C-alpha positions as CSV (number, residue, x, y, z in Angstrom):
1,M,-14.9,-5.7,-3.2
2,L,-12.2,-4.3,-5.5
3,W,-12.7,-5.7,-9.0
4,C,-10.1,-5.4,-11.8
5,D,-12.4,-6.4,-14.6
6,Q,-10.3,-7.5,-17.6
7,A,-8.0,-4.5,-16.8
8,M,-4.8,-3.8,-18.7
9,F,-2.4,-1.5,-17.0
10,G,0.7,0.0,-18.6
11,Q,4.0,1.3,-17.4
12,G,6.1,2.6,-20.2
13,T,6.2,-0.2,-22.8
14,Y,5.2,-2.9,-20.3
15,E,1.6,-4.1,-19.9
16,L,0.0,-6.1,-17.2
17,S,-3.3,-8.0,-17.5
18,A,-5.4,-8.2,-14.3
19,D,-8.8,-9.9,-14.2
20,L,-9.4,-10.5,-10.5
21,K,-11.4,-9.6,-7.4
22,I,-10.0,-8.6,-4.0
23,E,-12.2,-9.1,-0.9
24,A,-12.8,-5.9,1.1
25,G,-11.5,-5.7,4.6
26,K,-8.8,-8.3,4.1
27,V,-5.0,-8.2,3.6
28,T,-3.9,-9.4,0.2
29,A,-0.2,-9.8,-0.6
30,V,1.2,-9.4,-4.1
31,I,4.1,-11.7,-4.8
32,G,6.2,-12.4,-7.9
33,P,9.7,-12.0,-9.4
34,S,11.4,-8.7,-9.8
35,G,10.1,-6.9,-12.9
36,S,7.0,-9.0,-13.2
37,G,4.6,-6.0,-12.6
38,K,3.8,-6.0,-8.9
39,S,4.2,-2.2,-8.6
40,T,2.4,-1.8,-12.0
41,L,-0.6,-3.5,-10.5
42,L,-0.7,-1.2,-7.5
43,G,0.0,1.9,-9.6
44,G,-2.9,0.9,-11.9
45,I,-5.3,0.5,-9.1
46,A,-4.2,3.8,-7.6
47,G,-4.6,5.5,-11.0
48,F,-0.9,6.4,-11.3
49,H,-0.3,4.2,-14.4
50,P,-2.4,4.3,-17.6
51,Q,-5.2,1.8,-18.0
52,H,-5.5,0.6,-21.6
53,S,-8.6,-1.4,-21.2
54,G,-11.1,-2.9,-18.8
55,R,-12.5,-1.4,-15.6
56,V,-11.6,-1.0,-12.0
57,L,-14.6,-1.1,-9.6
58,W,-14.8,-0.5,-5.8
59,K,-18.0,-1.6,-4.1
60,D,-19.7,-1.7,-7.5
61,A,-18.7,1.9,-8.3
62,D,-16.6,2.3,-11.5
63,I,-13.5,4.3,-10.5
64,T,-11.6,3.7,-13.8
65,L,-11.6,7.3,-15.0
66,L,-11.1,8.9,-11.6
67,P,-7.8,10.7,-11.0
68,P,-5.6,9.3,-8.2
69,Q,-6.7,12.0,-5.7
70,N,-10.3,11.1,-6.1
71,R,-9.9,7.4,-5.7
72,P,-10.6,5.6,-2.3
73,V,-6.9,4.8,-2.2
74,S,-3.9,5.8,0.0
75,M,-0.4,4.5,-0.8
76,L,2.8,3.8,1.1
77,F,5.8,4.0,-1.2
78,Q,9.3,2.4,-1.0
79,D,11.0,5.8,-0.3
80,N,8.3,7.0,2.2
81,N,7.7,10.1,0.0
82,L,8.2,12.6,2.7
83,F,9.0,16.2,1.9
84,P,12.5,17.0,3.4
85,H,11.8,20.7,4.0
86,L,8.5,20.0,5.9
87,T,8.2,18.9,9.5
88,V,6.6,15.6,10.5
89,M,3.5,17.6,11.5
90,Q,3.4,19.3,8.1
91,N,4.1,16.1,6.1
92,V,1.4,14.1,7.9
93,G,-1.0,17.1,7.9
94,L,-1.0,17.1,4.1
95,A,-3.5,14.2,4.5
96,V,-6.1,16.6,5.8
97,S,-5.1,19.9,4.2
98,S,-2.8,21.2,1.5
99,R,-2.3,24.3,3.7
100,L,0.8,24.1,5.8
101,R,-0.9,26.1,8.6
102,L,-3.2,23.6,10.2
103,T,-6.2,24.5,12.3
104,V,-6.2,23.5,16.0
105,P,-8.6,20.6,15.3
106,Q,-6.4,19.4,12.4
107,R,-3.3,19.6,14.6
108,D,-5.1,17.5,17.2
109,R,-5.9,14.9,14.6
110,V,-2.3,14.8,13.4
111,N,-1.0,14.5,17.0
112,A,-3.4,11.7,17.7
113,I,-2.2,9.6,14.8
114,L,1.4,10.4,15.6
115,D,0.8,9.0,19.0
116,R,-0.7,5.8,17.6
117,V,2.3,5.2,15.4
118,G,4.8,5.9,18.1
119,L,5.9,9.4,17.1
120,G,4.3,11.4,19.8
121,G,6.2,14.6,20.6
122,L,8.2,14.4,17.3
123,G,5.9,16.5,15.1
124,D,8.3,19.4,14.9
125,R,11.2,17.4,13.6
126,L,12.3,17.3,9.9
127,P,12.5,13.9,8.2
128,A,16.3,14.0,8.2
129,A,16.3,14.1,12.0
130,L,14.3,10.8,12.1
131,S,15.6,7.2,11.9
132,G,14.5,5.1,8.9
133,G,11.9,3.4,11.1
134,Q,10.6,6.7,12.3
135,Q,10.3,8.0,8.7
136,S,8.3,4.8,7.9
137,R,6.0,5.6,10.8
138,A,5.5,9.1,9.6
139,A,4.5,7.9,6.1
140,L,2.2,5.3,7.7
141,A,0.5,8.0,9.8
142,R,-0.1,10.1,6.7
143,A,-1.6,7.2,4.8
144,L,-3.9,6.3,7.8
145,L,-5.0,9.9,8.2
146,Q,-6.1,10.1,4.6
147,D,-9.0,8.0,5.7
148,R,-9.4,6.1,2.4
149,E,-10.8,2.6,2.3
150,I,-8.0,0.9,0.4
151,M,-4.4,1.1,1.5
152,L,-1.7,0.1,-1.0
153,M,1.8,-0.8,0.3
154,D,4.6,-1.0,-2.2
155,E,7.3,-2.5,0.0
156,P,7.6,0.6,2.2
157,F,9.7,-1.1,4.7
158,S,12.2,-2.9,2.4
159,A,15.1,-0.7,3.5
160,L,14.7,-1.7,7.2
161,G,16.3,-4.5,9.0
162,P,14.4,-7.8,9.4
163,G,13.2,-7.1,12.9
164,L,12.1,-3.6,12.3
165,K,10.5,-4.5,9.0
166,A,8.4,-7.2,10.8
167,E,7.5,-4.7,13.5
168,M,6.4,-2.1,11.0
169,L,4.4,-4.6,8.9
170,D,2.6,-5.8,12.0
171,L,1.8,-2.2,13.1
172,S,0.6,-1.2,9.6
173,V,-1.8,-4.1,9.3
174,E,-3.0,-3.8,12.9
175,L,-3.9,-0.1,12.5
176,A,-5.3,-0.6,9.0
177,K,-7.5,-3.4,10.1
178,A,-8.7,-1.3,13.1
179,A,-9.7,1.4,10.7
180,G,-11.5,-1.0,8.5
181,R,-9.1,-0.7,5.6
182,T,-8.5,-3.1,2.7
183,V,-4.8,-3.7,2.4
184,I,-2.9,-4.7,-0.7
185,M,0.8,-5.1,-0.1
186,V,3.7,-5.9,-2.4
187,T,6.4,-8.2,-1.0
188,H,9.4,-10.2,-2.1
189,D,9.3,-12.2,1.1
190,P,6.8,-15.1,1.3
191,A,7.3,-15.0,5.1
192,D,5.6,-11.5,5.0
193,A,2.6,-13.0,3.3
194,A,2.5,-15.9,5.7
195,R,2.7,-13.5,8.6
196,V,-0.2,-11.1,7.8
197,A,-2.0,-11.9,4.5
198,D,-5.3,-13.5,4.1
199,A,-4.8,-14.1,0.3
200,V,-2.0,-13.9,-2.3
201,I,-2.0,-12.5,-5.8
202,G,0.8,-14.0,-7.8
203,V,2.2,-11.8,-10.5
204,A,4.1,-13.3,-13.4
205,P,5.4,-11.4,-16.4
206,G,2.4,-9.8,-18.1
207,I,-0.3,-11.2,-15.8
208,A,-1.7,-10.9,-12.3
209,F,-3.5,-14.0,-11.2
210,A,-6.7,-14.1,-9.1
211,P,-6.1,-14.2,-5.3
212,A,-5.6,-17.5,-3.6
213,V,-5.7,-18.4,0.1
214,T,-2.3,-17.6,1.5
215,S,-1.6,-21.0,3.0
216,Q,-2.7,-22.8,-0.2
217,F,-0.7,-20.6,-2.4
218,L,2.5,-21.0,-0.4
219,R,2.0,-24.7,0.1
220,D,1.1,-25.6,-3.5
221,P,1.9,-22.6,-5.7
222,P,0.8,-22.4,-9.3
223,E,3.3,-23.7,-11.8
224,A,4.4,-20.1,-12.7
225,F,5.7,-19.5,-9.2
226,K,7.2,-22.8,-8.2
227,D,10.8,-21.8,-9.2
228,Y,10.4,-18.4,-7.6
229,L,9.2,-19.7,-4.3
230,G,11.5,-22.7,-4.4
């Protein structure tokens, strides 16, 4: 279980309160209006944003003071965060080694994950030579190869068309579940939550609410989200 115990995360002058528990092995969507703090919640859990109070615990271990690289967290960003001067193989290989010259076993691991995300044979290409969907697949491959128990998704497929976005969302959740990951995903689209999420965290200005079962949240949302969800 991931527990934000009376946590207060900051981003600039903005603060977000989160006192909630997220079940391990499940997919939890994070929904709320633009600017409410959805990305702040993910950034706080990942250790990218300051935590002003409270604790973050994973499986009863306090990770509050751990730097991002030492947390059991991988993250998919909106811009894919690929290095333009590195090949797909090198970008994905950063998940296993900071050295650009991978060993044969490391290259085998990268090639295996590239095959799983549909990029087999494209390891030597630069990101600019890939389509938007292929770049998203490369970023997904890197996040999966990091082999961390929590995968955070900050709308990584928002720039894709509806059909491709749905395909990538399905693929991400399928592979993450197969690897036993806990997935926390930001979305502006309730249909995304209905499609793949077991639970929903509603985020209103200044506060992240405890997760609710997806069908219940969407059918009868809390008062703070009724206008947002329509």
